[in-house]
Every structure is written in structure tokens, then in C-alpha cells.
N, C-alpha and C positions, 0 to 999 in steps of 0.2 A: 937824143937817145944814145946810149952807149952800145958797144958791140955785144956786151954781155946781155943786156936787156933784149936786144934784137934776136940774138941766138936762142934765147929762151922761148921766143914767140914764133920762130921759123916753122916748126912742125905744125902748130895750130893754124898759122896763116896758109901754109901749103895745103892743109886738109880742109880749109874753108871754115874752120871753127872760130877764127879771130879775124877782125877787120883790119885793113891796112890804114893806119892813121897817117896824117900828113907828116908828122915827126918821123915815123918809121920809114915812109917813102923817101923823105929827104936823106935819111941816114943811108938807106940801101943804095941810093943813087950816087952817093959819095964814097962808099966803102966797098971795095971790091971783094973783101972776105965775106961780108954779110950778104952781098949780092950773089956770090957763088954758092953760099950755103942755102939761100932761098931758092935759087934755080935748081940745085941738086935735090932739095926736098920736094919741089914741084914735079921734077922728073920721076922721082920715086913714087909719089902719089899717083901720077898719070899711069905708070907701069902697073901699079897695084890695082887701080880701078879698071884697067883693060883686062885683067885676069878674072876668071870666075872664082868666087869664093868656094873653097872646098866644103862639101857637106859632111856633117858628123856621121859616124857609123850608126847603124840602125839600133844598136844596143847601148849607145852612149847615154841617152836620157835615162833609161831604166837603171843603168849602172850608177850614174851620179846620184839619182834619187835613192837608190838602195844604200849607197855609201853614206849619204847624209842621214838617213834613218838610223843606220848602225851607229854612227858617231853620236847622234842625239841620244840614242838609247844608252850608250856607254856613259855619256855625260849625266843622264838622269839617274843611272845606276849609282854613280859616284856620289851624286847629291843625296840619293836615298840612303846610301850607307852612312854618310856623314850625319844626315838627319837622324837616323836610327841610333847612332852612337850618342848624339847629343840628347835625344829623348831618354835613352837609358841612363845617361849621367844625371840628367835632370830628375828622373824618377828616383834614382838613388838619393839625390840631395833632398827631394821632397820627403821621401820615407825617413831619411835621417832627421829632417826638420820636424816631422810628425812625432817621431820617437823622442826627440828632444822636448817637444811640447808636452808629451805625456809623462816624461821623466826628467823634469827640470833639475831635480836633486843630483841625479847621476851626471848630467851635463855640467853642473857646477863643480862636482868632484873631479871630473875629467879635466875641466879647465884649470882647476887648482893644481892638479898634478902636472899639467903642461907648464904652468907658470912657475912651479917649483924648480923645474929643470932650467928655465930661462932666467929666473931671478931669485934672489935671496928673499925678497919680500912678496913671494907669490900668494900666500894666503890672504894678505891684506889687499893686493891688487885684484885677485880673482873675485873677492866679495864686493869690491867697489866698481870694477870695470865690466862685470857681466850681469847687468840687471835683467829682469824678466822681459822688459820692453825690447831689449835688443834681440832676444830669442824670438819673440813674436814678429818683430820687423824682418828678421832674416827669413822666417817661414813665409811671411807675406811676399817678400821679394822672390823667393823660390816659386811660389804659386803664380805670381805674375809672369815670371820667365817661362814657366811651363805653358801657361795660357797663350803667351805670345808665340811660342814655337808651334803650338797647335794651330793658332790662327794663320801663321805663315804657311804651314803645310797644307791646310785647307785651301788657302788662296792660290798656292802653287798648283794644286791638283785641278782647280777649276779653270786654270789657263789652258 
């Protein structure tokens, strides 16, 4: 064993948490630095075990539990805010999807206008690239995402 390996184990050996192997014993018998470190750690453990452990103040447990509850409440409040924002955004997207499904002609016109800004060939691209199937697929994806968020929220509340 090396000094580095022995020094990593000194505290555990002195505290009785690790066993002394033959390799470790052989190293400590031949290395004065490691032997001194082990002896020092054993003296410290002996001194600590001779003293009585201080007791916690009477209000310590109640104080810690109160702090944990406050921190958990704050964390849940942040998650709730984020969830509410996500639900509001998803609801707006779903409403937009429903409006688009009910008024496909206006959606096609808006898409054509956007494409005209981006491309000279916007009229032809809008007619070919925005079929009705894509509108229905987008609305279905929005519905699945809203249902997924609802399931997540219900599952979280039941925990």
C-alpha cells in the first residue's frame, strides 16, 4: 500500500469503521508518517468518545421541521406557478388550434402572408406546404400535450 491509500483510511480505521488488513499493517509498521497519523487519529477518537455528546436545544427539532416545511412549500409554489404558466400557454395553443380548425381558410391566408415576407414564391409554397392534414396533426399534438400536462399534475398531487 502507498502512504496516500493509508492516509485515506486512517480516520475510518481509528473510528472502527474499517478493518486493518495485513497490507495496511505492514505499511504502518514500516512508515513512521502513517504510524503517527494513525496514532493521532486514535487519540482524537479516544478523546471524543470520553466526552458526552452535547444535546440539541429543545426547539431544534421543531425549528428544523418548520424550515423544511417552508422550503418545501416554496418549492411547490414555484412548481405550481410554472405549471400554471405552462397550462395557460397550452390552453392558448389549443384555442388557437381549434380556431384554426374552424377557420382553415384564414389560416391559409395568414400562412400565405407570412411566406410572402420570407420568400418571393410564397403563394405557391403556402398552397403546397400547408395541407389540411398538418393542421389536424398540430391540433392533435396540442391536445396530447395538454392531456400529458393534466396527467402529470394529477400524478404530482396524489404524491
